[in-house]
C-alpha positions, 0 to 999 in steps of 0.5 A, a space after each residue: 611457263 616453258 615447262 607448261 607449254 602444250 604442243 600438238 605436232 600435226 603431220 599427215 603420216 606417222 609411224 608405223 609409216 617410216 620416213 624422214 619427217 616421221 622420224 624427226 617428229 617422233 624424236 622432237 616430241 620425245 625430246 620436248 616431253 623429256 623437257 617437260 612440254 606436254 607434246 602429242 602427235 596428231 595424224 591421219 589414220 591411213 589404216 583401220 587396223 591402226 589404233 585411233 589412240 596409242 603411245 608410241 615410244 612415250 609420245 601420245 599419238 592421235 589418229 583421225 579419219 580412219 573410216 574415210 582413209 582406211 582402204 581408200 587405195 582400192 577406190 577410183 582416183 577421184 574418190 581417193 583424192 576426195 576421201 583424203 581431202 575430207 580426212 583433212 577436214 576431219 583433222 581440222 575439226 579434231 584440232 578445233 575440238 581439242 583447242 583447249 588441249 594445246 597452246 601451239 600447233 606445229 605443222 610438220 609440212 607445208 602441204 594440203 595440211 596447211 589449209 585446215 590447220 591455218 584455218 583452225 589457228 585463225 579461229 582459235 588464235 593459236 600460234 602456228 609453226 609450219 615447216 617446208 620439208 621437200 622442194 620441187 626438182 625438175 627431172 626427166 626421170 630417166 637414168 642419165 648415167 653413162 650406162 645405156 643398156 635397157 637393163 640398167 634403166 629404172 622403170 619410172 613414170 616419166 614425169 618432168 617435175 617432182 613437186 615439193 611440199 606445195 605441189 598438192 596445195 597448188 593442184 587445188 588451184 590459185 584461189 586455194 593457194 592465195 587463201 592459204 597464204 593469206 591465212 598464214 600471214 594473218 595468223 603470223 605463222 612461222 615458216 621453217 625451212 630446213 636448208 638454204 636451197 629451200 629458202 629459194 623454193 619458198 621464195 619462188 612459190 611466194 611463200 617466203 613470209 615474214 619471219 621465215 626461219 632456217 632450222 635444220 633437222 637434228 640427230 640424237 648424237 648419243 644414239 648415233 656416235 662413233 664406234 668405240 669397240 676394238 674393231 679396227 677401222 682397217 677391217 671396215 675401211 673397204 666397206 661402204 654403207 648406204 642407208 636409204 629407201 629404195 625409191 627413184 629419188 634416192 639414186 641407188 641405180 646411179 650408186 650401183 653404176 658407180 660401184 661397178 666403176 669402183 670394182 673395175 678400178 680397185 686392185 684385184 681381188 677386191 674385198 670392197 663391199 657395198 651394203 644397201 640398208 633399206 627397202 622400197 618399190 625399186 628393190 627388185 629392179 635394183 637387185 636385177 641391175 646389180 646382177 646385170 652389172 656383174 657386181 652382185 657378189 660385192 653388193 648386199 641388199 640388207 633390207 629394212 633394219 631397226 638398228 641403224 647404228 649397228 648397220 653404220 658400224 659395219 662400214 668405214 664410209 657412207 654414201 648418199 646418192 640422192 637425186 633430191 632431198 630436203 634435209 637427209 637424216 641418213 647423212 646426219 646419222 652417218 656423220 654423227 657415227 664418225 663416218 666420212 661421207 660421199 653425197 650428192 650436191 642436193 638440198 641439205 647435203 650441200 649445207 651439211 658437207 663442206 667439200 674436202 673438209 668433212 666429206 665429199 660432194 658430187 653432182 647428182 646423176 654423175 656415176 663417174 664422179 661418185 666412183 671417184 669420190 668413193 675411190 678417193 676414200 677407199 684408197 686413203 684410209 687416213 683421209 677417210 678417218 680425218 673426214 669422219 672426225 670432222 664430220 662428227 664435230 660438225 654434227 655435234 656443234 650444229 645438228 645435235 637434236 638437243 641443239 635443234 630442240 633448244 632453238 625450237 624451245 626459244 621459238 615456242 616461248 617467243 610465239 606463245 608470249 606474243 600470241 603468234 608473232 615473232 619478235 625477231 629472228 633467231 640469229 643465223 649463227 645459232 641455227 645453221 652452219 653453212 659452208 664458206 
């Protein structure tokens, strides 16, 4: 029966848009298809130029509502929101029409998509899994580092709270929230959270439904693996790699301030280099900031890169300075490559890294603490090697894509056999490694 299960993965955005959820959805779909599960991705068609149907790296992709959503960015704000809501209804209608093509609906975010998908599962009696991938963070959205010059502050919207997955749903009003919660409870939907902090998030928002389970992201440990070439670690030991979107929440501005402190502390002349891999709306500001800090010569903005392992192999350690996260793929990928990591104590990162065992944790916004963590590893290559080795072991044991897919397969089999209810939670020891 397992090999014959048909699974639709529903997600609001998908490739060519690239993000953590999109990468995880593709990787999981590929892995499931390799195991014999008929798996397809259904998503919104945000650009008319995108084909309504195609196969992406072996995975069938269905895109809907292209006539509604294509070009909507040019519309007034109210019409933009309305077209998106209608697009979600089209998604629900499509899932209804396709109801004989799938056995399980796996919804990749507990956001507005939850309402139409839960309603379809209620009408079709299909089992449903839905994941929380992002939590809310209260922040003043200004740089709280120790550098106060105007040139070293990012221009932001100044909002006081960044909502997680549930924010858009809650913006529809309490009746919509209550109805969605009722539907999810009624169909016995399994809510998945990716980190221990997310458990608190769903509890605060009263979505900690019976059967809620913690299953983190997985990483392909064959693609992301330690470098086994002749390149000496000593040649890379002074190079730090950061793979990240250049957005406010990723904290690259704090990292640049920390790197300025690092450069002042290292013995001169310093050969240490920071490589920032990725792109985003903050890139121009961040490049200007590097110039203002006088560190432009030691910072490389590498832009978008398709071969992330090759970029990670350029360095001897990695850093992730995020202000908030869900379950960071970038950190899992770096650790899978055997790199010691310095990361902020945010959702996901604080679970993956055991401070002083397989990496270092610092507080978000703390450029001095981040500089200290980076200097600790730059000054002590033996310690860096040790952390990197344990980091790889951690990922192999708890976060490999194969292991995480095994957990989902067990879950699919249970809910398919029970018409949507789960007969018992998977033991936490099978799912997740939490620091002691």
